[in-house]
N, C-alpha and C positions, 0 to 999 in steps of 0.2 A: 047555662054558662058556655061562653065560646072557648073552644080549645083551639091550640096552635099545633097544627099535625105537620109531620115531615116523614118523609119515606125512610124506610128501614137503612138504606144505604147511607143517609145521612145521620142517622142517629145511633147505628150499631158501631162499636169502637173498634180500632185496629191499635194493637200494641205498638208504641213508638218508643225507640231508643234513644233518650236524649242526653249527651256527654255533658257531665257537670265541669266546673272551672277547672277542677284538678285530674278530670279524665275519668272519674267515677261515673258509671252510666245509670241513668235513672229511668225506669219503666214507667210509661205514662200511657193512658188512654184518653181519646176525646169523643165527647158525646155532643150531639147536636150540631147545626149548620155552623160553617166556617165564619160567616158575616156575624153570627150572633154576639151579643154583649158576653165577654168571657166572665167565668167563674172558676177558680182555681180551690181545688179542695186538698187539705194537707191533714193528714192522719195524725194520732198521737203514738208515743212510744210503745213498740210491740205491735202495732196494727199495720195494715197495709191499705192499698188503693180500694180494695174490695169492701171496707168499712162505708165507703160513700158511693158504691156503685148504683144502688137504687135511686138515691138522691139525684146523681148525676144524671142517670137517665131520664128521670122525671123532667128535669130542669132541660135538658137536650130536647124532649118531646115538646116543650114549651118555647122553644126559641133560643135558650141560652146556648153558649158555646162553653160546655163544662170539661175541665181537665182533672182528672184523677192521676195521683203519681204514689209511686212506692217510694219512701224516703231511703237515702242510702243505708245501706246494711239491713234493708227489710225487704219482704217479698223477692220481686224478680230484680230489684235493682242491684247494683253492685256493692260489693263490701271495700272498706278502706284497707289497702294492703297490709300496713302496720298495725292496724286494730285502733289507732289513736284518733276516735271520732271526738269532734269539737263542734260547739254550737256554731262557731263561725262557718263552718262547712255547710251545714244545713241552711244558714242564712244565704250563702251564696247559691245553694241549689234553690231557694225560694225565688230568686232573681232569675234564674234561668227559666223556671217553670212559668214564672209570670211573663216572661218574653216570649215563651213558647206558645202562650195561650192566644196570641193573635192581637191582644189588645191589653189595655189596662185593666186588670181583671178585678172583680170582687174576690177577696181572700177569705175563704171559710175554713178555719183551722181548730181542730179539736187537740185540747190538752198542749202536748208540745208544739204541734202545728199552729195552734192560736198564738204562743208565745213567739215562735219564730215570725208570723205575720206582723206582730208589734214592732218587733226590732227592725224586721227588714223595711218596713213602711218608715220608720223614724230615722233611720240612717240614709234614705234616699233624698237628695237635696230638695226635689220637688215631689217627693212622695212616689210609692210605686204602685198602689192599688185604688181603685174606684171607692171601694168601701171594704169594711173589716167586720167579719162575723166569728166572734169568739165561742167556742163551744164548750161549755163547763170548765173554763180557765180563766184565772184572774192573776194579775203580778203577785199577790200572795195566795197561798193555797194551804189547806189543811194537810199537815204532815202524815196524819194517820192514813188518810186516803191514799196519798202517794206512795206509802210503805206498803200498803195492801197491794197496789199494782205491782211494785218491784218485788214483792214476796212471791206473787203468782209466776212472774218471769224467770225467777231464780229458782223455782220449786223443783224442777225436774231437769237436772243437767244431763242426765243419761237419755231423756225423752222417753218415748213409749213403746211398748210392744205392740199395741194397736190402735186403730181409729177409736174403739170403744174406750180404751184406757184413757187417752186424750179426750174424750168427750165427758167422762167422769171427772177429769181435772176442771173442765170448763164450768160443768154442773156446780161443782163446789165453790168455784169462784163467782159465778153467776147464778144463784139458785133461783132466782126469778125468771130465769129462762129454762128452768128444768124440763119443759115439755119440748124445746127445741131438740132436736133435727135428726135425721139421719146421720150417724157418725161419720159416714163417708163424705158428707158435706165440707168437713174439715179438710179434705184433700188439699185445697188450694193454701191451706195455712199450714201445712206440715211437709217437711222435706225428709225424704229415706236417706238414712246412713248407711255406711258401709256394711255395719252388722246387721242390717235389716229393720232397725229399730226406726222410729220416727220422732224428729224433732221440729221445734216450732221454726217458723221461717226467717226469724231475726238472727243476726251474728251475735254469739255470747258476749263478744267483746265490747258490745254495746253499754253492758251493765256496769263495766269497769271505768268509762270514762262518761258518756253522755247522761247517764243516769245521776250523775253529781253535779253536771254542769249549770243546771237551772240554779243550784245555790251559788255558785259562783257568778251567775248573771242576776242574782236578785235586785240590787238596787239599780241596776240597767235597766231592767223590766218595768220597775216604777216609773223611772225617768222617760222610758218610751211611751208608756201609757199616757203620761201628761202631755207629752208631745203630740199626740194624736189630734188631727184636725179635719179627717176625713169622716164619713158616716160610719158609726159603730153601731153593731148590735151584739149583746151579750146573751147567748142562750143557755140556759142553766137547767139542771135536772133537780127537780124538787127532792130526790131521794139520793143526790150526789153525797159522797164522802169526801170530795176533793174541793169543792168550793162550799161556801156556808154564807148565810146571812150577813156575817160580819166581813168576809172577804168580797162579797158582792158590793157592800156597801161602801168598802173602802174604795173599790175600783170606781164605783159611780160619782164618788168625791173627786177622783183624781180626773176622771173623764166625764164631766159634768152633762155633755151632749148625747152621750151614748144612751141607748135604748136597752131596755132589759125585759126577755121574755123568758118564763119560767113554765117548763112542761113537769106539771106536778108529779107524774109518776114515773118519770124517767131517773135512771141513775147517772153516773158519770159517762156510761155509754149512751149518750142522747139518741143519736141516729139510729142505733140499732135497736133500742127499747121503742122509739115512737118516730119511726122514719117518716109516716106520711103527715104527721103533724109539724115535724122538724122542717121537712121540705116545703111545705105550704107557709111556715112561719118566715124562713129565709126569703121565699119567692115574695111574700108580701113586702118585705121590708126592702129588697131590691127594687120593686116596683115603686115604693114609696120615694126612694132616694134617685129615681131615674135611671136606674141601671138594669132595664128590662127591654126584652123585645117589642117592637111595634105591635099595637093590636093585642098584647097578651093580656089575659085577665085571670085573676086567681082568687 
């Protein structure tokens, strides 16, 4: 199989600070050659750009121009001063990231990031993206799975005394990954507090606003799905508790031209559970729809 190799200087990312429309700064990384077809990755609530780093590096090495960004209130991006996070702000950020990608990107969005991509595409008069990949999210979702995510995010308001304590919380939440990792690998996801304890990287005020925004946007999300005309791929986890056969079928009814791929042993955290297969799946899709580097084979 032919590979598309590039120098490390082209592939290794440098952190870029991208101002949002309201001045909140977004932390972004770019992988791959500047002239490659653009792919923008958007994480879910409570995640960071690091969730995509392996996939973005792989696509960058194959010739795509991949951008990964921390959403506002997450990771190394800025916080909203008054804590009043709104879905509209994230949609504006999606437009900024798309512009910064250097071309009309394919949008790969997990969970909240996928919902943002649907709406951002639907409100742009001539569309905003070349293709849309939804990662384990549909306009309707299973409330029990979302409640489990929010429960984890709310579970430790005082943070953790050590990396080991944080790792134990992750193991309880993701027991199928119990063999993971040196606890110090969580360092990029934790922030030291003045009292020496460690808290997760997100602004806790997100849970007062954005966590409920999707409910307000429910009818709009279905309308946005029905309006999609670009190539669409839904990648679901066979063990997900956020999407189900019923929500997938409902989505495919709304978007009959959409493709669907299921990674049978993955949970809602699809890329983290099965990164190699996930990356190969989206690479093949992008190649089929003509959004791929010249001479790229997968």
